C-alpha positions in Angstrom: 167.8 2.0 -34.1 167.3 1.3 -37.8 169.1 -1.7 -39.1 171.6 -1.2 -42.0 169.7 -3.4 -44.5 166.4 -1.6 -44.1 164.7 0.5 -46.8 162.9 3.7 -46.1 159.4 4.2 -47.7 157.2 7.2 -47.6 153.5 7.2 -48.3 152.3 10.7 -49.1 148.7 11.7 -49.1 148.0 14.6 -51.5 144.9 16.4 -52.6 144.1 17.7 -56.1 142.4 20.8 -54.7 143.8 24.2 -55.5 143.4 25.3 -51.9 145.6 22.5 -50.7 148.4 23.2 -53.1 151.0 24.3 -50.6 150.4 21.4 -48.3 150.6 19.0 -51.2 153.9 20.6 -52.3 155.4 20.4 -48.9 154.3 16.7 -48.5 155.9 15.8 -51.8 159.2 17.6 -50.9 159.3 15.8 -47.5 158.6 12.4 -49.3 161.4 13.1 -51.7 163.8 13.9 -48.9 162.8 10.7 -47.1 163.3 8.7 -50.3 166.8 10.0 -50.7 167.8 8.9 -47.2 170.6 6.3 -47.3 171.5 4.2 -44.1 175.1 4.0 -43.1 176.4 1.7 -40.4 177.9 3.9 -37.6 178.4 3.3 -33.9 175.8 5.2 -32.0 178.3 6.1 -29.2 180.4 9.1 -28.3 183.7 9.3 -26.5 182.3 11.8 -24.0 179.2 9.6 -23.4 181.4 6.6 -22.6 183.5 8.7 -20.2 180.4 10.0 -18.5 179.1 6.5 -18.2 182.4 5.2 -16.8 182.5 8.1 -14.3 178.9 7.3 -13.2 179.8 3.6 -12.7 182.9 4.6 -10.8 180.8 7.0 -8.6 178.2 4.3 -7.9 181.0 1.8 -7.0 182.6 4.4 -4.7 179.3 5.2 -3.0 178.7 1.5 -2.5 182.1 1.0 -1.1 181.7 4.0 1.2 178.4 2.6 2.4 180.0 -0.7 3.1 182.8 1.0 5.1 180.2 2.8 7.1 178.1 -0.3 7.8 181.2 -2.4 8.6 180.8 -4.8 5.7 184.3 -4.0 4.4 187.5 -4.1 6.5 189.8 -1.1 6.0 193.1 -1.9 4.2 191.6 -4.7 2.1 190.5 -4.4 -1.5 188.5 -7.6 -1.8 184.7 -7.3 -1.3 183.4 -9.8 1.2 180.0 -11.3 1.5 179.3 -9.7 4.9 175.7 -8.7 3.9 174.7 -12.3 3.4 176.5 -13.3 6.6 174.8 -10.5 8.5 171.3 -11.6 7.3 172.1 -15.2 8.2 173.3 -14.1 11.6 170.2 -12.0 12.2 167.9 -14.9 11.3 170.0 -17.2 13.5 170.0 -14.6 16.3 166.2 -14.4 16.2 165.8 -18.2 16.3 168.3 -18.3 19.1 166.4 -15.7 21.0 163.3 -17.7 20.8 165.2 -20.8 21.9 166.8 -18.9 24.8 163.4 -17.6 25.9 162.0 -21.2 25.9 165.1 -22.5 27.7 164.8 -19.7 30.3 161.2 -20.7 31.0 162.3 -24.4 31.2 165.2 -23.5 33.5 162.9 -21.4 35.7 160.4 -24.2 36.0 163.2 -26.7 36.7 164.7 -24.4 39.4 161.3 -24.0 41.1 160.9 -27.8 41.0 164.4 -28.4 42.4 163.8 -25.9 45.1 160.5 -27.4 46.0 161.9 -31.0 46.1 164.9 -29.9 48.1 162.7 -28.1 50.6 160.5 -31.2 50.9 163.5 -33.4 51.4 164.8 -31.0 54.1 161.4 -31.0 55.7 161.3 -34.9 55.7 164.8 -34.9 57.3 163.6 -32.5 60.0 160.5 -34.5 60.6 162.6 -37.7 61.0 164.8 -35.8 63.4 161.8 -34.7 65.4 162.2 -31.0 64.6 159.4 -29.6 62.4 159.7 -25.9 62.9 158.1 -24.0 60.1 160.5 -21.0 60.4 163.5 -23.4 59.8 161.7 -25.0 56.8 161.0 -21.5 55.3 164.7 -20.5 56.0 165.9 -23.7 54.3 163.6 -23.0 51.3 164.9 -19.5 50.9 168.5 -20.7 51.1 167.9 -23.3 48.4 166.2 -20.7 46.2 169.1 -18.3 46.6 171.6 -21.1 45.8 169.8 -22.0 42.6 169.7 -18.3 41.6 173.4 -17.9 42.2 174.1 -21.1 40.1 172.1 -19.6 37.3 174.0 -16.3 37.5 177.2 -18.2 37.5 176.3 -20.1 34.4 175.2 -16.9 32.7 178.5 -15.1 33.6 180.5 -18.1 32.2 178.5 -18.0 29.0 179.1 -14.2 28.7 182.8 -14.8 29.4 182.9 -17.4 26.6 181.2 -15.1 24.2 183.6 -12.3 24.9 186.5 -14.7 24.3 185.0 -15.7 21.0 184.5 -12.1 19.9 188.1 -11.3 21.0 189.4 -14.2 19.0 187.5 -13.1 15.9 188.8 -9.5 16.3 192.4 -10.9 16.6 191.8 -13.0 13.5 190.6 -9.9 11.6 193.7 -8.0 12.8 196.0 -10.8 11.6 194.3 -11.1 8.2 194.5 -7.4 7.7 198.2 -7.6 6.6 201.1 -5.4 7.6 199.1 -2.2 7.1 196.9 -3.1 10.1 197.4 -0.5 12.8 198.7 -2.1 16.0 197.3 0.5 18.4 193.8 -0.7 17.6 194.8 -4.2 18.6 196.2 -2.9 21.9 193.0 -0.9 22.4 190.9 -3.9 21.8 192.9 -5.9 24.4 192.7 -3.2 26.9 189.0 -2.8 26.2 188.4 -6.6 26.8 190.4 -6.5 30.0 188.5 -3.4 31.2 185.2 -5.0 30.5 186.2 -8.2 32.3 187.2 -6.2 35.3 184.0 -4.2 35.3 182.0 -7.5 35.1 183.9 -8.9 38.0 183.3 -5.7 40.1 179.6 -5.8 39.2 179.3 -9.5 40.2 181.1 -8.7 43.5 178.8 -5.8 44.2 175.8 -8.0 43.4 177.1 -10.9 45.5 178.2 -8.8 48.6 174.7 -7.9 49.9 173.5 -11.5 49.3 176.5 -12.9 51.1 176.0 -10.5 54.0 172.3 -11.3 54.2 173.2 -15.0 54.1 175.7 -14.6 56.9 173.2 -12.6 59.0 170.5 -15.2 58.6 172.9 -18.0 59.4 174.1 -16.2 62.5 170.5 -15.5 63.6 169.5 -19.1 63.0 172.4 -20.4 65.0 171.7 -18.0 67.8 168.2 -19.2 68.0 169.3 -22.8 67.9 171.8 -22.0 70.7 169.0 -20.4 72.8 166.7 -23.4 72.3 169.6 -25.7 73.3 170.2 -23.6 76.4 166.5 -23.8 77.4 166.5 -27.5 76.9 169.6 -27.8 79.0 168.0 -25.8 81.8 164.9 -27.9 81.8 167.0 -31.0 81.9 168.9 -29.6 84.9 165.7 -28.9 86.7 164.5 -32.5 86.1 167.8 -33.8 87.3 167.6 -31.7 90.5 164.1 -32.9 91.1 165.2 -36.6 90.7 168.3 -36.0 92.9 170.5 -38.5 91.0 174.1 -37.5 91.3 175.5 -39.7 88.6 173.0 -38.5 86.1 173.7 -34.9 87.1 177.4 -35.4 86.4 176.7 -37.0 83.0 174.3 -34.3 82.1 176.8 -31.6 83.1 179.5 -33.2 80.9 177.1 -33.5 78.0 176.0 -29.8 78.4 179.6 -28.7 78.4 180.3 -30.7 75.2 177.2 -29.3 73.6 178.3 -25.8 74.6 181.6 -26.4 73.0 180.0 -27.8 69.9 177.6 -24.8 69.8 180.6 -22.5 69.9 182.3 -24.4 67.1 179.1 -24.3 65.0 178.8 -20.6 65.7 182.3 -20.0 64.4 181.8 -22.3 61.5 179.5 -20.1 59.4 181.9 -17.1 59.7 184.9 -19.3 58.8 182.9 -20.8 55.9 181.8 -17.4 54.6 185.4 -16.0 54.9 186.9 -19.0 53.1 184.1 -18.9 50.4 184.7 -15.2 49.8 188.5 -15.7 49.6 188.0 -18.6 47.2 185.6 -16.6 45.0 188.0 -13.7 44.9 190.9 -15.9 44.0 188.9 -17.6 41.3 187.9 -14.3 39.7 191.5 -13.0 39.8 192.8 -16.3 38.4 190.3 -16.0 35.5 191.4 -12.4 34.8 195.1 -13.3 34.9 194.5 -16.3 32.6 192.6 -14.1 30.2 195.4 -11.5 30.2 198.0 -14.2 29.7 196.1 -15.6 26.7 195.8 -12.1 25.2 199.5 -11.5 25.6 200.4 -14.9 24.2 198.2 -14.3 21.2 199.7 -10.8 20.6 203.2 -12.4 20.8 202.3 -15.0 18.2 200.9 -12.3 16.0 204.0 -10.1 16.3 206.2 -13.1 15.5 204.1 -13.8 12.4 204.4 -10.1 11.4 208.1 -10.2 12.0 208.6 -13.2 9.7 206.5 -11.5 7.0 208.4 -8.2 7.2 211.8 -10.0 7.1 210.8 -12.1 4.2 209.5 -9.1 2.2 212.5 -7.0 3.1 214.8 -9.8 1.9 212.9 -10.2 -1.4 213.1 -6.5 -2.0 216.8 -6.3 -1.3 217.3 -9.2 -3.7 215.3 -7.5 -6.4 217.3 -4.3 -5.9 220.6 -6.2 -6.1 219.5 -8.0 -9.2 218.3 -4.8 -10.8 221.7 -3.1 -10.1 223.5 -6.1 -11.5 221.4 -6.0 -14.6 221.9 -2.2 -15.0 225.7 -2.7 -14.7 225.6 -5.5 -17.2 223.6 -3.5 -19.7 225.9 -0.5 -19.3 228.9 -2.7 -19.9 227.3 -4.2 -23.0 226.4 -0.7 -24.3 230.0 0.5 -23.7 231.3 -2.6 -25.5 228.9 -2.2 -28.4 229.8 1.5 -28.6 233.5 0.7 -28.8 233.0 -2.0 -31.4 230.9 0.3 -33.6 233.5 3.1 -33.2 236.2 0.7 -34.4 234.0 -0.2 -37.4 233.5 3.5 -38.1 237.2 4.1 -38.1 237.8 1.1 -40.4 234.9 1.8 -42.8 234.7 5.5 -42.6 232.8 5.8 -45.8 229.9 3.7 -44.6 229.1 5.7 -41.5 227.9 9.2 -41.7 230.6 11.5 -40.5 228.0 13.7 -38.6 228.0 11.2 -35.7 224.5 9.8 -35.9 225.8 6.5 -34.6 227.0 8.1 -31.4 223.7 9.9 -31.0 221.9 6.6 -31.5 223.9 4.8 -28.9 223.6 7.7 -26.4 219.8 7.8 -26.9 219.5 4.1 -26.3 221.7 4.2 -23.3 219.8 7.2 -21.9 216.5 5.4 -22.5 217.7 2.2 -20.8 219.2 4.3 -18.0 215.9 6.1 -17.5 214.0 2.9 -17.4 216.3 1.4 -14.8 216.3 4.5 -12.8 212.5 4.5 -12.8 212.5 0.9 -11.6 215.1 1.8 -9.0 213.0 4.7 -7.7 210.0 2.4 -7.4 212.1 -0.2 -5.6 213.5 2.5 -3.3 209.9 3.6 -2.5 209.1 0.0 -1.7 212.2 -0.1 0.4 211.3 3.0 2.3 207.9 1.5 3.0 209.4 -1.7 4.3 212.0 0.3 6.3 209.1 2.2 7.9 207.3 -1.1 8.6 210.6 -2.4 10.0 210.8 0.5 12.4 207.3 -0.1 13.4 208.2 -3.7 13.9 211.2 -2.7 16.0 208.8 -0.7 18.2 206.5 -3.6 18.4 209.5 -5.8 19.4 210.2 -3.4 22.3 206.6 -3.6 23.3 207.0 -7.4 23.0 209.8 -7.4 25.6 207.6 -5.4 27.9 204.8 -7.8 27.2 207.1 -10.7 27.9 208.0 -9.2 31.3 204.3 -8.6 32.1 203.6 -12.2 30.9 206.3 -13.6 33.2 204.9 -11.5 36.1 201.4 -12.6 35.4 202.4 -16.2 35.2 204.2 -15.9 38.5 201.1 -14.3 40.1 198.9 -16.9 38.5 201.0 -19.7 40.0 200.9 -18.0 43.4 197.2 -17.6 43.2 196.8 -21.3 42.2 198.9 -22.3 45.2 196.8 -20.1 47.4 193.7 -21.6 45.9 195.0 -25.1 46.5 195.7 -24.1 50.2 192.3 -22.6 50.5 190.6 -25.7 49.0 192.6 -27.9 51.4 191.6 -25.8 54.3 188.0 -25.9 53.2 188.2 -29.7 52.9 189.7 -30.0 56.4 187.1 -27.6 57.7 184.4 -29.7 56.0 185.8 -32.9 57.5 186.0 -31.3 60.9 182.5 -30.0 60.5 181.3 -33.5 59.6 182.9 -34.9 62.7 181.4 -32.2 64.9 178.0 -32.8 63.2 178.2 -36.5 63.7 179.2 -36.0 67.3 176.3 -33.6 67.8 173.9 -36.0 66.1 175.0 -38.7 68.5 174.6 -36.4 71.5 171.1 -35.4 70.2 170.2 -39.1 69.7 171.4 -39.9 73.2 169.5 -37.0 74.7 166.4 -38.0 72.9 166.8 -41.5 74.1 167.2 -40.3 77.7 164.2 -38.0 77.2 162.1 -41.0 76.0 163.2 -43.0 79.0 162.3 -40.3 81.4 159.0 -39.8 79.7 158.3 -43.5 80.1 159.3 -43.4 83.8 157.1 -40.3 84.3 154.1 -42.1 82.7 154.7 -45.2 84.9 154.8 -43.0 88.0 151.7 -41.1 87.0 149.8 -44.4 86.4 151.0 -45.6 89.8 149.9 -42.4 91.4 146.5 -42.7 89.8 146.1 -46.2 91.1 147.1 -45.1 94.6 144.6 -42.2 94.5 141.9 -44.6 93.4 142.7 -47.1 96.2 142.9 -44.2 98.7 139.6 -42.8 97.6 138.0 -46.2 97.9 139.4 -46.7 101.4 138.3 -43.3 102.4 134.7 -44.0 101.2 134.7 -47.3 103.1 136.0 -45.7 106.3 133.4 -42.9 106.1 130.7 -45.5 105.6 131.9 -47.6 108.5 132.0 -44.5 110.7 128.4 -43.6 109.8 127.3 -47.1 110.6 129.3 -47.4 113.9 127.9 -44.2 115.6 125.0 -45.9 117.6 127.3 -48.7 118.8 129.8 -46.2 120.0 127.1 -44.4 122.1 126.3 -47.6 123.9 129.9 -48.6 124.3 130.6 -45.1 125.8 127.9 -45.6 128.5 129.2 -49.0 129.4 132.7 -47.7 129.6 131.6 -45.0 132.1 130.1 -47.6 134.4 133.1 -49.8 133.9 135.3 -46.9 134.9 133.3 -46.3 138.0 133.7 -49.9 139.1 137.3 -49.8 138.1 137.8 -46.8 140.4 136.3 -48.7 143.3 138.6 -51.6 142.6 141.5 -49.2 142.4 140.8 -47.8 145.8 140.5 -51.3 147.2 143.8 -52.4 145.8 147.1 -51.5 147.3 149.5 -48.9 146.0 152.1 -51.5 145.6 150.5 -53.0 142.5 149.9 -50.2 140.0 151.4 -52.0 137.0 149.3 -55.1 137.4 146.2 -52.9 137.7 147.0 -51.0 134.6 147.6 -54.1 132.6 144.3 -55.6 133.8 142.5 -52.4 132.9 144.1 -52.3 129.4 143.1 -56.0 128.8 139.6 -55.3 129.9 139.4 -52.3 127.6 140.6 -54.4 124.7 138.1 -57.1 125.4 135.4 -54.5 125.6 136.5 -53.1 122.3 136.5 -56.4 120.6 133.0 -57.1 122.0 131.9 -53.7 120.6 133.3 -54.5 117.2 131.6 -57.9 117.3 128.3 -56.2 118.2 128.6 -53.5 115.5 129.4 -56.1 112.9 125.9 -57.7 112.7 124.4 -54.2 112.9 126.0 -53.4 109.6 124.2 -56.3 108.1 120.8 -55.0 109.3 120.4 -57.2 112.5 120.3 -56.1 116.1 123.1 -57.0 118.5 122.6 -60.0 120.9 122.9 -59.3 124.6 
């Protein structure tokens, strides 16, 4: 654009040649026209251009607004532009950082869970070793139980965190609905509440489906474990009965029978304990889930009631303001009409008094009628606008009345849910009390069983010591018997030649004894027999005396 104070100069290049005459002439004419140019200050704009530019700007703004509506950066019903883009970028960056942190924390939690499981398994193994039972299957079973318990705890924490995030998102949605003003549609709020309740119920059902096979497997393993323990206890009882029968001690048999009966009762109690424990735990988990759902529903209903109360106050306040404005406008209209009528009467009296001043054609009356019509049209326009506002508020009032009807229904549901919640809390308290009593009874049974086990182990150690003492005594007796047997066999081998000689002597002695017996009378058989036995004893002693030196390597003396 050329500034207004500029001067236009033209440098023309001409040639004196005849053949360039036409070009020289045209150049001079063009230079003359350029020299005659005068600059005038004018706005280099057109009305149509401004309108096109405004329309283009409006189109760009509308496209941007439509894009924001599509992407969710602008809330419907509000005219103010928010800084949702910046917030979204910040939230995305924060989300990425939180994801990295969550991954690191999950790795740390996994390592900590593995460490806790390993330490708990080692502790259980040490307890079993101290108790004298170091079965590898039981240790593996305990390790699996501890691992499952840690996984269930982790899932419980994750479900609680998800529940908390859902609550926060619901509170943000409710805040957006409240900030949306009276034009915010209420069915969307109810749909959001129903959606949250439906999602919560679906999550509870999913958790129950996930937990049911694990609980069933847990019960099956517990039952199998307790059946095995019962069988081992029965086998131990049979072995103890056999030992008692071999020992033939009546008192110990009676004590053992009483102890076996008590252990059988305790086994029956322990068999029924896992089932009762699983039933009570399942009932408690169901009650806890239902209580959480009821509490969530009650919170949603209370929030909707508070929101409806706020909307009611806003509607009533705006309706009162509009009615006041309508009344003020009507009063002002009446006042202006009265003033106009008074002014018209006054001017008419002046016209009658000063008839020469006023034009007899009635221009004054036309003037006052035009002014009155103008004022009347103005006020009618204002009244129409106010009536439109009143119709809008009446429509909102009808909507509010419908919401109040729904509020009464919500209040009934709220009272019903609160009653159910109180009943569930009472049932939960009863279940917790039963679980505590069951736990106390289980502790008593466990302590009694531990005392019985300790007593049985003490008795077993005493019997083992007695068996060891009897075995050592038996070994000593066997050694002594073996030594005596060897000595007797040696004596028999050494006493064979002496026995041969003694047998010959005994035969001769018997012959002489027979002769003596024939010479004796039949009236003295006892005396003869005693004398014969005494002679035999003397001969035997003599034989033993003779065989004694022979064992030492010397010949007998005759």
